[in-house]
N, C-alpha and C positions, 0 to 999 in steps of 0.2 A: 604612981605619980600619974596623973590626967597629963596629956600635953594639950596646952590651950588651942581650940581651934576656931577661929573665927566663923561665925555663923554668916552665911549667903544672903545679903539683905538686897532690898530694890537697888539701893545705891552700887552695889558690887555689880549687879546685873546690868544696869545702866552702863557702868565704866566698863567693863569684860564684852559686852555688845557691841558698843561703839569704837572700842579697841580693835576686836577683830573684824568688825564691819569696813574700817578703815583699812586694815591691812589688806584683807582680801579684794576689796576693791581696788588699791593701789596697785596689786599684784596682776589682776585682771586686765587693768588698763596697758601695763606695761608690754605685758604679754601679747595684747593686742598688737601694740607696735611690733614687739620683735617678731612675729610671726609674718605680718606683712611685709616687713623688710627683707625676711629669710625667703619669702615667696617670689619677691621681685627679683633677689639677686639670682634664684634657682631656676627660674620658669623656663628659661631657655633649655636648659637640661631636662627639665621633667618633659618637655614637648618634643626636642629633639630624639629622646629616648624612649618616648612612648608610656612615660609613667600612667598607670591608671588612675583616675581622680580618686577611687576606694583607698588605693595601696597610699597614696599622697595623704590623704586624710587620716586613716588609721594605722598605716603603718608607720608613717613618719610623724605627722604633726600630734598626733595623740601621744605618740612616746616624747616628742620633743618638748612639749609643754613641761612634763613632771621635773626634767632637767633644769631647764631655766628657770621656772617657778623656786626652785631649792636654790639655785645661785643669786636669787634676788632676795631670798627670804630673810636674811639677818638685815640687809640695808631697809627693806621695806617695814619690817618689823620696828626699828629705831624711828624711819620715819614717822609710821602710823602713830607711834607713841607719842613724839615730838609733836606731831600736828596735833593730835587729839588733846595731850595735857596742856599744852600752850594756850590753847582755844578755853580751856577751863580756867586757866590761871588768868588770863585778859580779861574773863567775864566776872572775875572775884570768886568763881565757885569754890576754889582750892581754900582761898582764905575763910570762906563759910564753914567748911567742912574742917579746918583745924580749930578754930574759934567754937565749934559747936562740941568740941571735946575728941574729935577723932585724932588718932598720932598719925604721923606721916607713915608709920612702920605700917599701922593698919591700911592705909590709903594703898600702899603697895601690893596687898594681899590679891585684889583682881587683876592687876597687871601681871602680877607672877603668875597666876591662873593661865594668862593669855599667854604668856611668854612659854608656859609648860605645855599648852597646846600645839603652839607654832613649833617649839624645839622637839615634841615628840614627832610631830608630822615630820620635820626635815631629816631627824635621825632614821626614821623607818624608810623615808624615800632613799637615804643615802646608803643604807646597809641592806635593803631587800629590791625596792621597786625600780630604781635608777638604773642599776645594773643590767636588770630585764630589759627596761626600755634602750638600753645602750646597744645591747644585741641587735635589738631590731632596727635601731637608726643605722648600724654599721652593714646590717644586712640590705637594708634599703638603698642607701648609698652606694654600695658595691654594684648595684644594678643601674640606678637612674642619676650618679652625680659623676661626671666624668673627672673632675678635679678631685673627687675622694675613691675613684677604683684602685685598687691595690695600693692605698696610701698607708693601710694598716699594716705593711709590709715594708721594712726598710730594704734598700737595694743591698746595703751590706749588713748582713747579720753574724754576729761573733757571740756565741756563746760557749761557756764552761759547762762540760758534761758532766766531770769530775775534778777533783784535785788533777792539776797536770794535765789534763786532757780538754781541748777546746773543738769546737767545730765551726766551720766558717760557711757561709752560704752567700752566694751572691746572686740576685735577680729572680728570687723564688715569687713565682705567681700561683695565686691561690687557686684559682678556676682550674688550672692544668695539673697543678701539684708538681711543678717542673721547676729546676733551677738551672741557671746557666753554669754555675760552677760549684763545686762542694770539696772542702777539705777537712780531714780531722788530724789535729796536729796534737803531738804530745812532748812535753816538755818537762826537763829535770834540771834543778837549779837555775831556773831561767833561760834555759837554753833549750832549743827545739833537738829531739832525738831522733823524731821520725815523724813522717805526714804521710798521709794518703791523700790523692787528688783525683777529682773526675769532674769532666764536663758534661753538660747536658743531662743531668742526674732527675730520677723521678721519686718523689717520695710517697709511701703508703703510711696514711695517720694510723691507721689500725694495728699494723705489724711494727710500725717504728723504722722500717727497712727504707734505705737508699739503692736504689739501682741504678746502674749505666753500663753501656757496652763495652767502654774500655777505661782504666784507670792506671795511675801511676803510683808507686810507692817510693820516698826518700827516706834514705836513712844516714845518720852522721854519726862518726866515730868520736873518740877522742881527740883525735887531730885535726877535726873537722873535715875529715874528707867526706864527699857525699857518693852516695850509690843510689842511683835509678834504676827501677824495675818495672816493666809495663805488664798488664795483665788484660786480660778480657772478664767479661760479664761480673761487674761489681755486684754485691748482693750483703749490703753490711748492716747490723742491727746496732742502735745506739739510744740511749736513754734521752730522748728529745721529743716531746710534744710538738704537734703542729701549732698549738697554741703559743708556746715559746719563741716561735718564730716572729710572732708579730711585734710591733713598736710596744714595748713595756707600759709606756704612760696612757696608752689607749688600751691595750689587753687588761690590766688591773681595772679599768672602769666599767669592764662588762662583767666583772667577778661579785658575786654578792660575798658577805662577810665571811662564812665559813669556807668558801671559795679561795677567797684571798689569804686568810690564815694558811691554809692548806699550801696554796703556791708559796707563800713566804717560807715556810718550813723545807719545802723542796728545794728552793734556791740556796738556803743557808747551808743544807747538806752538799750541794753541788759547788759551793763556794762562790755563787755569782757574784758579779758587781753590781747588780741591779737591786740589792737588798734594799738599799737608804730608800729609794724611790718606792718601792712596796711598802715599806714602813711609814713612809710620810703620808702615802694614801691610806694606810691602817689608822692612824692617829688621826688624819684631817676629818675622816668620817663622824668621829665622836666630838672633837673639838669646835667643828664650826656649830653644829647645833647648840652646844652647850653655851657658845657666845650668844645666843640670843637673850640668856637671862641677863648677861654683863650690859649687854647695848640697853636692856629694858630698863635696868636699875640707872644706867647713864641718862636715858632719854627722861625718865620721870623725875630725876633729881635736877635736871638741867632745866627743864622746863616748867617746873613747878611753881617758880618764882615770877610774879609780875613784873615786867620790866618795861621801860618806854619803847623800847623797838617793836613789841608785840611778839605775834606768832612769826613773823618774818626774820627777826632776829634770832628766835629759838631755833628754827628750822636752818638756817644760813649756819651757826655754829654746830648744830647737832649733823648736818651732813658733812661738814668739814672733820668731825670726829670719826664719823662713821667710815669717810673713804680713807681717813688715815688708818683706822683698823685693818680694812682690807687691804691697803698697801703694804703694813708691817706684815701681815700674815702671808701676803705671797712674796715679800723679801725674805723671812725667814725659812719660807719652804724651798727656795732656791738655794739658800746656805744650806739645808739638810739635804738636798737631792746631790749635791756637790761633795758632802761629806766634812764639810766645815764644821757643824755643829751637830750633836747627835739629833736624830729625827724626834723624838719624844720632847727634848726641851726646845727646839725651834719650833714646833708646831703648836705647842702650849704656852710658849713665852708671851705671844700677843694677848692671850686670853689674861695671863697674869698681871701684865703691864696695865690692861684696861680694867682688869677689876681693881687695881690700887687706884686708878682714876675714878672708878665707880665710889669705890668706899669715902673718898675723898669729898666728891660731889653730893653723895648722901648725905655727911657730917655737914655740908654746907646748905642743903637745902631747907625750906621753911619748916618750923616745927610748931 
């Protein structure tokens, strides 16, 4: 059985070309504005910290552009679709196409091809390219942005090493690999049974060893009596990577999809409380690009009918729908991070809701 595949005609090339041209033009305009505002905001730091022009252009802004282009991807896919299609409808071109025997389903073919191109680009950026660019941005900002230096590390870091064993690190500095305070705590049935504490400790990322000149151990018996013992020359090995000391929400953005999956498995074995945050990032990398198809269907269905308000009315209603989609997406994302909803459900729920809206608008579109 052969699957019918519509031939690519002159009209398809026209629609696809105009759709993609409008999208890339809109993205380029907003990126120019964003880059200018970002430069104005950070130029004092660049000047004071003597950032080379080549580093600003190639290490920072060359990596900055893919991230923000992807952030605006769905919005401007939708705007491009609304703007171009409503213009066709206002000039009665869509009526002529449908009157000539073309079905609305057939009319959607070049739009979905455009959405496939944009969605595939967004997916590639999410899975592979943006994590690399984020690493470069973090490295640049650690040198030339005073407000972002060491921001990738919380002042108070609490990580589970294995079930019942926790590490607490305060004031970790990436440059010196030192922390003001380090503690290794052991719990049984919710109560602390033993702890190791040290001040002014040094971490070796290669050996995963923490060292200090002095340290103290505390032990608690069943009667809640506490015993202190002081020692010299701490040299302890724990299963904690330097990457795990970072702010998890920032750390996972620098991982490609394979690294993210491995990190998730590692944190599951340790019983970490950051699993929901990692799963949100994992699902979002796929859900957001696939939303491009849903917003394209909504855009074409909504703007293909000629109305008295013309293009402006279509754009106004379309932008309201698109921003509500982004709002729902962020809203459910926070529910997932807090554990109120399963991450898989919370991240995909906005797509399911707006898919239902898209199907309804498609059924109401002119045939």
